[in-house]
C-alpha positions in Angstrom: 0.1 0.0 -0.1 1.6 3.6 -0.7 2.4 5.5 2.2 0.1 8.4 1.2 -2.8 5.4 2.0 -1.3 5.3 5.9 -1.4 9.2 5.9 -5.2 8.9 4.8 -5.8 6.0 7.2 -4.4 8.5 10.3 -6.8 11.4 9.1 -9.7 9.4 8.8 -9.3 7.6 11.9 -9.2 11.0 14.0 -11.7 12.6 11.8 -14.1 9.7 12.4 -13.6 9.6 16.3 -14.3 13.3 16.6 -17.2 13.8 14.7 -20.3 14.9 16.7 -20.8 12.1 18.8 -17.5 11.6 20.6 -16.1 13.6 23.3 -11.9 13.5 24.2 -11.9 11.8 27.6 -8.0 11.6 28.0 -4.8 12.0 26.2 -1.2 11.1 26.9 2.2 9.9 25.5 3.8 6.5 26.5 7.4 4.8 25.9 7.9 1.2 26.4 11.2 -0.2 26.3 11.8 -4.4 26.3 14.3 -6.8 26.6 13.5 -10.1 25.2 15.9 -13.0 25.7 15.6 -16.1 24.1 14.8 -19.6 26.2 15.0 -22.1 23.5 18.5 -23.9 22.7 17.6 -23.8 19.1 17.2 -20.0 18.6 19.6 -18.8 21.5 20.9 -16.1 19.0 17.0 -14.5 19.3 17.9 -11.7 21.8 16.7 -8.0 21.1 15.6 -4.7 22.6 12.5 -3.1 21.8 11.3 0.5 22.1 7.7 1.9 20.9 6.5 5.5 21.5 2.8 5.9 21.6 0.5 9.0 21.8 -2.9 8.2 22.7 -6.2 9.8 22.6 -9.3 8.1 24.5 -12.8 8.8 23.3 -16.1 8.8 25.1 -18.9 7.3 22.7 -21.9 8.4 24.9 -24.2 6.6 22.5 -22.4 2.9 22.8 -21.6 3.8 26.6 -18.0 2.9 26.1 -14.5 4.6 25.3 -12.2 3.7 22.6 -8.8 4.4 22.6 -6.6 5.5 19.4 -2.9 5.4 19.7 -0.4 6.3 16.6 2.8 4.8 17.2 6.3 4.2 16.0 8.4 0.7 17.2 11.9 -0.2 16.7 13.4 -3.7 17.2 17.2 -4.2 17.5 18.7 -7.5 17.3 21.7 -7.9 20.0 23.6 -10.6 18.9 24.1 -9.4 15.2 24.1 -5.7 16.7 21.6 -4.7 13.9 18.2 -3.1 13.5 15.4 -6.4 13.1 12.4 -4.5 12.5 10.7 -1.0 12.3 6.7 -0.3 12.6 4.7 2.8 12.3 0.7 2.6 12.6 -2.3 3.4 14.7 -4.2 1.1 17.2 -7.7 1.2 17.8 -9.0 -0.7 20.7 -11.7 -0.6 23.9 -11.8 -2.3 27.1 -14.8 -3.9 28.5 -16.2 -6.3 31.4 -14.7 -3.6 34.1 -11.5 -3.3 32.0 -10.5 -7.0 32.5 -10.6 -7.3 28.8 -9.3 -5.4 26.1 -9.4 -5.7 22.1 -7.3 -3.7 20.0 -6.2 -3.7 15.8 -3.6 -1.7 14.6 -2.8 -1.0 10.8 0.8 -0.7 10.4 3.6 -0.2 7.9 6.7 -2.5 8.5 10.3 -2.6 7.4 12.2 -5.5 8.1 15.8 -7.1 7.8 15.3 -10.0 5.1 18.7 -12.0 6.4 17.0 -12.2 10.0 14.4 -14.9 8.5 15.0 -18.3 7.2 12.7 -18.1 4.7 11.8 -15.1 2.1 10.8 -12.3 3.8 9.6 -9.0 2.3 11.7 -5.8 3.2 9.0 -3.6 3.2 5.1 -4.4 3.7 1.8 -3.2 5.2 -0.2 -5.2 7.9 -3.0 -5.8 10.4 -2.4 -6.9 13.8 -5.3 -7.9 16.3 -4.5 -7.8 20.0 -6.5 -9.5 22.8 -5.8 -9.2 26.5 -7.1 -10.6 29.8 -6.3 -8.6 32.8 -8.3 -10.8 35.5 -8.6 -8.9 38.8 -6.7 -10.7 41.4 -5.9 -10.0 45.1 -1.9 -9.9 45.5 -1.6 -9.7 49.1 0.4 -7.0 50.0 0.8 -5.3 46.6 -2.9 -5.0 45.8 -3.6 -3.1 42.7 -0.2 -2.3 42.0 0.6 -5.9 40.7 -1.4 -7.1 37.8 -1.8 -10.3 35.7 -2.1 -10.0 31.7 -2.4 -12.7 29.4 -2.4 -11.9 25.7 -2.7 -13.2 22.0 -1.5 -11.4 19.1 -2.1 -12.1 15.4 -0.5 -10.5 12.4 -2.0 -10.8 8.6 0.4 -9.5 6.0 -1.5 -7.7 3.3 1.5 -8.0 1.0 1.4 -11.9 1.1 -2.2 -12.3 1.5 -1.7 -14.4 4.6 -1.2 -14.4 8.4 2.5 -14.4 9.5 2.8 -14.2 13.0 0.9 -15.6 16.1 1.9 -14.9 19.8 0.9 -15.9 23.4 2.1 -15.1 26.7 1.8 -13.6 30.1 3.3 -11.0 32.3 3.0 -9.5 35.5 3.1 -5.7 35.6 4.2 -4.1 38.8 2.9 -0.4 39.2 6.1 1.1 40.7 4.9 4.8 40.1 1.9 6.5 38.5 3.9 7.3 35.6 6.3 3.7 35.8 5.3 0.1 35.0 7.5 -2.4 35.2 6.3 -5.9 33.1 7.9 -9.2 33.7 6.9 -11.9 31.5 7.1 -14.7 28.8 6.2 -14.7 25.0 5.6 -17.5 22.1 6.2 -16.6 19.1 4.8 -18.6 16.3 6.2 -17.2 12.6 4.0 -19.2 10.1 6.2 -21.1 7.8 9.4 -19.7 9.7 11.0 -20.5 13.1 9.2 -20.3 16.6 10.9 -18.6 19.4 10.0 -18.3 23.2 11.4 -15.5 25.2 11.5 -14.1 28.6 10.5 -10.1 28.7 11.4 -7.6 30.8 10.4 -4.0 30.4 9.5 -0.4 31.4 6.3 1.5 30.4 6.8 5.2 30.9 3.6 7.4 31.0 3.4 11.3 30.4 
């Protein structure tokens, strides 16, 4: 898809959300940093650093009695062993929470650049994707930690428009520790299934800064 299409998508999202029936509930900026370390013996060179910058707008949709969150983002992934960038993304995610914020569903439209030599099958160096994200955040009593520590289980699925097929399916879980109002520390595990390519299991340690 031409890059101008990405720009038009952003314009459509913000205009559609702001017409008449929606009001801005919250705005902000988040910066995520994640270190992923492989725990599989057959892909022990799959270790990388990820950073993602997100500007979000949360709209209150009065007729639906629900709020939606629109999040333009840029993401950069750096492979540590080869000391080179692995993947770059830019796009926007639209999502909503339900059942007292214990469930979240979001979908993102994103343009991607990736290093072909990092894959064992032929990979496109530039493409456009659709990614769906489903998250479960059950309310649990974590003893002395209370609301500062939460469990998060997720499933993410990526569809490549250029290939016309799904390419990545990920499942995992994490414990999110809210150290301060503006700082969250997630610790978790992720299994990544690349369709017709290699799988990986990684431990994750990160920091999410909110502004």
